[in-house]
C-alpha positions as CSV (number, residue, x, y, z in Angstrom):
1,M,12.5,-6.6,-0.9
2,L,9.3,-5.8,1.0
3,N,10.2,-2.1,1.1
4,K,10.6,-2.2,-2.7
5,V,7.2,-3.8,-3.2
6,L,5.2,-1.9,-0.5
7,G,7.3,1.2,-0.6
8,D,4.7,3.3,-2.5
9,F,2.1,2.6,0.2
10,I,3.9,1.9,3.5
11,E,6.5,3.9,5.4
12,N,9.8,2.0,5.9
13,I,9.2,-1.4,7.2
14,D,11.0,-2.1,10.5
15,P,12.3,-5.7,10.9
16,A,10.5,-5.7,14.3
17,Q,7.2,-5.5,12.4
18,L,8.1,-8.6,10.4
19,N,7.6,-12.2,11.2
20,I,8.7,-14.8,8.6
21,S,8.3,-18.6,8.6
22,I,10.2,-19.9,5.6
23,T,9.2,-23.5,6.1
24,N,5.5,-22.9,5.7
25,G,5.6,-19.8,3.6
26,K,4.0,-17.4,6.1
27,V,4.9,-13.7,6.3
28,K,3.2,-11.5,8.9
29,L,3.6,-7.7,9.0
30,T,2.1,-5.7,11.9
31,N,1.4,-2.0,12.7
32,M,2.6,-0.3,9.5
33,K,2.1,3.4,8.8
34,L,0.6,4.4,5.5
35,K,2.5,7.1,3.5
36,S,0.8,10.5,3.5
37,T,1.3,10.6,-0.3
38,L,-0.9,7.5,-0.8
39,F,-3.6,9.4,-2.7
40,A,-1.4,12.0,-4.3
41,S,-1.5,10.4,-7.8
42,L,-5.3,9.8,-7.7
43,P,-7.8,12.4,-8.9
44,V,-9.6,12.7,-5.5
45,P,-10.4,15.9,-3.6
46,F,-8.8,14.6,-0.3
47,S,-5.5,13.7,1.1
48,L,-4.3,11.3,3.7
49,A,-3.8,12.9,7.1
50,Y,-2.9,9.6,8.9
51,G,-3.2,5.9,8.0
52,Q,-2.2,2.6,9.5
53,V,-2.5,-1.0,8.6
54,G,-2.7,-3.3,11.6
55,L,-1.9,-6.6,9.9
56,I,-0.9,-8.1,6.6
57,N,-0.7,-11.9,6.4
58,L,0.9,-13.5,3.3
59,T,0.7,-17.2,2.7
60,I,3.2,-18.1,0.0
61,P,2.8,-21.7,-1.4
62,V,6.6,-22.4,-1.2
63,W,6.3,-26.0,-2.3
64,N,3.4,-25.6,-4.9
65,M,4.1,-22.2,-6.4
66,F,2.3,-23.0,-9.7
67,S,-0.7,-24.9,-8.4
68,S,-1.6,-23.1,-5.2
69,P,-2.7,-19.5,-4.7
70,L,-0.8,-16.8,-3.0
71,I,-3.1,-15.6,-0.2
72,I,-2.9,-12.0,1.1
73,E,-5.0,-10.9,4.0
74,V,-5.2,-7.3,5.1
75,S,-6.9,-6.3,8.3
76,D,-7.4,-3.4,10.7
77,V,-6.9,-0.6,8.2
78,F,-7.4,2.9,9.5
79,A,-7.3,6.0,7.4
80,L,-8.0,9.6,8.4
81,V,-8.5,11.7,5.3
82,K,-8.9,15.5,5.0
83,P,-10.4,17.5,2.1
84,K,-7.9,19.3,-0.1
85,H,-8.3,23.1,0.0
86,V,-10.3,24.3,-3.0
87,K,-7.2,26.1,-4.3
88,E,-5.1,22.9,-4.0
89,W,-7.6,20.7,-6.0
90,N,-8.1,21.1,-9.7
91,E,-10.0,18.3,-11.4
92,E,-8.2,18.6,-14.7
93,V,-4.8,18.7,-13.1
94,E,-5.6,15.7,-10.9
95,E,-7.0,13.8,-13.9
96,K,-3.9,14.5,-16.0
97,S,-1.6,13.5,-13.2
98,F,-3.6,10.2,-12.7
99,M,-3.5,9.4,-16.4
100,S,0.2,10.1,-16.6
101,S,1.0,8.0,-13.5
102,T,-1.1,5.2,-14.8
103,Q,0.5,5.3,-18.2
104,S,4.0,5.2,-16.7
105,K,3.1,2.2,-14.6
106,L,1.7,0.4,-17.7
107,E,4.9,1.1,-19.6
């Protein structure tokens, strides 16, 4: 399920990176690699060369789902970006791609 939710951003999640405590609703993910396509649908003049998230903590209110908040903490994020080659980046194409992607997500 986590691969489905985080699949657009994180490389395959290894069960060794996952620590779940069902009784208190805690989920802890460590040392995850960001996908190199993370910025592909955004109209930005750079791409991701390497990215890593050190820790994601989820606190799920198992017993009070409707009255307590879901808490998501993300820490130790590292991203190395590189500029796209001028020939690779076209503002109009990037903007159309972004709008198309956004529209499909809204639908």
